[in-house]
C-alpha positions as CSV (number, residue, x, y, z in Angstrom):
1,M,-34.6,-6.8,-11.0
2,S,-32.3,-10.9,-11.8
3,L,-30.9,-12.6,-8.9
4,R,-27.4,-11.7,-9.6
5,A,-28.7,-8.2,-9.4
6,S,-30.5,-9.3,-6.2
7,F,-27.4,-11.0,-4.7
8,F,-25.2,-7.9,-5.4
9,L,-27.8,-5.5,-3.9
10,L,-28.1,-7.8,-0.7
11,L,-24.5,-8.5,-0.3
12,A,-23.8,-4.4,-0.7
13,I,-26.4,-3.6,2.0
14,F,-24.6,-6.9,4.2
15,G,-21.4,-4.6,3.9
16,T,-22.5,-1.6,4.9
17,V,-24.4,-3.3,7.9
18,S,-21.7,-4.6,9.2
19,A,-19.5,-1.9,8.3
20,L,-20.7,-0.6,11.7
21,R,-18.7,-1.1,14.5
22,E,-18.9,-1.2,18.5
23,Q,-17.7,2.4,19.9
24,A,-17.6,2.4,24.2
25,V,-17.0,5.5,25.8
26,G,-17.3,6.8,29.5
27,C,-16.6,9.6,31.7
28,E,-17.0,10.5,35.2
29,G,-16.4,13.2,37.4
30,I,-17.5,15.1,40.2
31,L,-19.5,18.6,40.4
32,L,-20.1,21.3,42.7
33,C,-21.9,24.7,43.3
34,G,-19.6,27.3,45.1
35,D,-18.0,25.1,48.2
36,K,-21.0,22.4,48.0
37,P,-22.0,19.3,46.2
38,A,-23.7,19.9,43.2
39,T,-26.6,17.2,44.0
40,N,-29.4,16.0,41.7
41,V,-27.7,17.6,38.5
42,R,-28.9,15.8,35.8
43,V,-25.4,14.5,33.5
44,A,-26.0,12.7,30.3
45,L,-23.7,11.1,27.5
46,W,-24.0,12.3,23.8
47,D,-22.8,11.0,20.7
48,E,-23.2,14.3,18.6
49,D,-23.1,13.7,15.3
50,D,-23.1,15.8,11.9
51,G,-25.0,15.8,8.7
52,P,-28.6,14.0,8.2
53,D,-27.6,11.5,11.4
54,P,-29.4,12.9,14.1
55,D,-27.9,12.2,17.6
56,D,-27.3,10.0,20.0
57,K,-28.0,9.9,23.8
58,L,-25.7,7.0,25.2
59,Q,-26.4,7.1,28.9
60,E,-28.5,10.2,31.9
61,T,-28.1,9.9,35.2
62,R,-27.9,12.2,38.2
63,T,-25.0,13.4,40.1
64,D,-25.1,11.3,44.3
65,S,-24.9,13.3,47.6
66,K,-22.0,14.6,46.9
67,G,-21.5,15.6,43.3
68,H,-20.0,12.7,41.7
69,F,-21.2,11.0,38.7
70,K,-20.6,7.7,36.1
71,L,-21.7,7.5,32.8
72,A,-20.8,4.9,29.9
73,G,-22.4,4.0,27.2
74,S,-21.6,2.1,23.5
75,T,-23.5,2.8,20.0
76,K,-23.0,1.2,16.2
77,E,-21.3,4.0,14.0
78,L,-20.1,3.8,10.1
79,T,-17.6,6.9,11.4
80,N,-15.8,7.8,14.8
81,I,-18.2,8.6,16.9
82,D,-18.0,12.7,18.5
83,P,-18.5,12.1,22.5
84,V,-20.2,14.8,24.6
85,C,-20.9,15.0,28.1
86,K,-23.5,17.4,29.0
87,V,-24.6,18.8,32.1
88,Y,-27.5,20.5,32.9
89,H,-27.6,23.1,36.3
90,D,-29.6,25.9,37.7
91,C,-26.2,27.1,40.1
92,D,-25.7,30.2,40.5
93,D,-28.6,30.7,38.0
94,A,-31.0,32.9,40.0
95,L,-34.3,32.6,38.5
96,K,-33.9,31.7,35.5
97,P,-36.0,29.8,33.3
98,G,-34.5,26.8,31.6
99,Q,-30.7,25.2,33.1
100,R,-27.3,26.1,32.3
101,K,-26.2,23.8,29.4
102,V,-22.4,23.1,29.7
103,R,-20.6,20.6,26.7
104,F,-17.2,19.0,27.6
105,R,-16.1,17.1,24.4
106,I,-14.6,13.8,25.3
107,P,-10.5,13.1,23.9
108,S,-11.0,10.3,20.8
109,Q,-8.5,8.5,22.8
110,Y,-11.3,7.5,25.2
111,I,-13.2,5.5,23.1
112,T,-13.1,2.3,22.2
113,T,-14.0,-0.7,20.9
114,G,-17.0,-2.9,21.6
115,T,-19.9,-2.0,24.6
116,T,-17.8,-1.8,27.5
117,P,-15.5,1.7,27.6
118,K,-11.6,0.3,28.9
119,K,-11.0,3.9,30.5
120,Y,-13.0,6.4,31.3
121,F,-12.5,10.2,30.9
122,N,-12.6,12.3,34.0
123,L,-13.8,15.8,34.0
124,G,-11.9,16.2,37.6
125,T,-13.6,18.5,40.0
126,I,-15.7,21.5,38.1
127,N,-17.3,24.4,40.1
128,L,-20.5,24.9,38.1
129,E,-20.3,28.2,39.9
130,I,-18.1,29.4,36.4
131,K,-19.5,31.1,33.3
132,F,-17.9,28.7,30.1
133,A,-17.4,30.3,27.4
134,K,-19.8,29.1,25.1
135,E,-21.8,27.5,27.0
136,D,-26.2,27.1,26.2
137,R,-29.1,27.0,28.1
138,E,-31.6,24.1,28.0
139,L,-35.9,25.0,28.0
140,L,-37.8,22.6,29.6
């Protein structure tokens, strides 16, 4: 490969890498199971990608004694991220295997440039006894 071709290849690689931009997002809320706080519930913030790029877990936490959670994360992507808050729980689930999994898509206006979100998407207070339309199961 000639020096000129090597230079243009290096320039193309650098241009692609520098086009990746850091994007941040955050979400928070309070989870209930009936009239009690849903404590120790696993909540994760994901960037769901289409195509060959794998999904990125940005952060994971568990709800506190009051059912509250707050998550924030960032990732570098060429295109806009597609953030989702996932809740994995056993509320009103009897003895079924695995956990109920609910996904909440985060609107694009909550995505900010940088490593720290400027505002958080507030899910509000959610009673996990609700059977959500597109609910899945997560087998552990």
